[in-house]
C-alpha positions in Angstrom: -38.6 -268.6 48.4 -41.9 -268.8 46.6 -44.3 -266.1 47.9 -47.9 -267.2 48.2 -50.6 -264.6 47.8 -51.8 -265.1 51.3 -48.3 -264.7 53.0 -48.2 -260.9 53.0 -51.8 -260.8 54.3 -50.9 -263.3 57.0 -47.9 -261.1 58.0 -50.3 -258.1 58.3 -52.7 -260.1 60.5 -49.9 -261.3 62.7 -48.5 -257.8 63.0 -52.0 -256.4 63.9 -52.4 -259.1 66.5 -49.0 -258.3 68.0 -49.8 -254.6 68.1 -53.2 -255.3 69.6 -51.9 -257.6 72.3 -49.1 -255.0 73.1 -51.7 -252.3 73.6 -53.9 -254.6 75.7 -50.9 -255.6 77.8 -50.0 -252.0 78.5 -53.6 -251.0 79.2 -54.2 -253.9 81.6 -50.8 -253.3 83.3 -51.7 -249.6 84.0 -55.4 -250.3 84.8 -54.6 -253.1 87.3 -51.5 -251.3 88.6 -49.3 -254.3 87.6 -46.4 -252.3 86.2 -42.8 -253.3 86.9 -39.5 -251.6 86.2 -38.6 -254.6 83.9 -41.9 -254.3 82.1 -41.4 -250.6 81.7 -38.0 -251.3 80.1 -39.0 -254.3 78.0 -42.3 -252.9 76.5 -40.7 -250.1 74.5 -37.9 -252.4 73.3 -40.5 -254.9 72.1 -42.4 -252.1 70.4 -39.4 -250.9 68.6 -38.3 -254.4 67.6 -41.7 -255.2 66.0 -41.9 -251.8 64.2 -38.4 -251.9 62.9 -38.7 -255.6 61.8 -42.0 -254.8 59.9 -40.5 -251.7 58.3 -37.5 -253.8 57.0 -39.9 -256.3 55.6 -42.0 -253.6 53.9 -39.0 -251.7 52.5 -37.7 -255.0 51.1 -41.1 -255.9 49.7 -42.1 -252.6 48.2 -38.7 -251.4 46.8 -39.7 -247.8 46.8 -38.2 -244.6 48.1 -41.7 -243.5 49.1 -41.6 -246.2 51.8 -37.9 -246.1 52.5 -37.8 -242.4 53.5 -40.4 -242.5 56.3 -38.9 -245.9 57.4 -35.4 -244.4 57.7 -36.8 -241.5 59.7 -38.6 -243.8 62.2 -35.6 -246.2 62.5 -33.1 -243.3 62.7 -35.0 -241.7 65.5 -35.0 -244.9 67.5 -31.2 -245.1 67.1 -30.7 -241.4 68.0 -32.9 -241.7 71.1 -31.4 -245.0 72.2 -27.9 -243.5 71.9 -29.0 -240.4 73.8 -30.4 -242.4 76.6 -27.2 -244.5 76.8 -25.0 -241.4 76.8 -27.1 -239.7 79.5 -26.9 -242.8 81.6 -23.1 -242.8 81.4 -23.2 -239.2 82.5 -25.4 -240.2 85.5 -28.1 -238.0 84.1 -31.5 -238.9 82.8 -33.9 -237.1 80.6 -37.4 -237.5 81.7 -39.8 -237.1 78.8 -43.1 -238.5 79.8 -45.0 -240.6 77.4 -47.4 -238.1 75.9 -50.6 -238.2 74.0 -48.5 -237.4 70.9 -46.4 -240.5 71.5 -49.5 -242.7 71.7 -50.9 -241.2 68.5 -47.6 -241.7 66.7 -47.5 -245.3 67.8 -51.1 -245.9 66.8 -50.4 -244.3 63.4 -47.3 -246.5 62.9 -49.1 -249.7 63.8 -52.2 -249.0 61.6 -50.0 -247.9 58.7 -47.8 -250.9 58.8 -50.8 -253.2 59.1 -52.4 -251.7 56.1 -49.2 -251.9 54.0 -48.7 -255.5 55.0 -52.1 -256.8 54.2 -52.2 -255.5 50.6 -50.0 -257.0 47.9 -47.4 -254.5 46.7 -48.7 -254.3 43.1 -52.3 -253.5 44.2 -52.7 -249.8 43.8 -55.5 -249.4 46.3 -57.0 -246.9 48.7 -55.7 -249.1 51.5 -52.1 -248.7 50.3 -52.5 -245.0 49.9 -54.0 -244.6 53.4 -51.1 -246.7 54.7 -48.5 -244.4 53.1 -50.3 -241.3 54.3 -50.4 -242.6 57.9 -46.8 -243.7 57.7 -45.7 -240.2 56.7 -47.8 -238.6 59.5 -46.2 -241.0 61.9 -42.7 -240.1 60.6 -43.5 -236.4 61.1 -44.7 -237.1 64.7 -41.5 -239.2 65.1 -39.3 -236.2 64.3 -41.4 -234.0 66.6 -41.0 -236.4 69.5 -37.3 -236.7 68.8 -37.1 -232.9 69.0 -38.8 -233.0 72.4 -36.3 -235.5 73.7 -33.4 -233.5 72.4 -34.8 -230.3 73.8 -35.3 -231.9 77.2 -31.7 -233.2 77.1 -30.1 -230.0 75.6 -28.8 -228.6 78.9 -27.1 -231.9 79.7 -25.9 -232.3 76.2 -24.4 -228.8 76.1 -22.7 -229.3 79.5 -21.4 -232.7 78.5 -20.0 -231.5 75.2 -18.3 -228.6 76.9 -16.5 -230.9 79.3 -15.1 -233.0 76.5 -13.4 -230.2 74.7 
């Protein structure tokens, strides 16, 4: 497929619009007290889908380990936490880790980083690209931190469940 100069910029604009409407939807749902269990389930799934999809596009487009490493951290965390939640549900246990300020900052960093990396052509060595990389690395560090919070909260159940299976 022939890639037009504007296509990567258009992808960045679409991603930014999706991120902005996701934020606005969550804000309005909380502000107007219009939250539902289905919305609470679907919103994080949609967030993860858009982030993972954009990271796959970026890794394919940039062809660099500098982008692949934080992308793998972010995607890997999502897989680990999803598996943890499923396993805990099978054990009739749940790990309550409230959405924290850290999580909101992490998500914001991811969304801004991905937008910046999408709007600039890969061969353009610009300040925008550098800022995008730095923000993505900060987001991946926060991703590891949030994963450790989930694992710490689930540790007692994990230890108990692993002990029963031996």
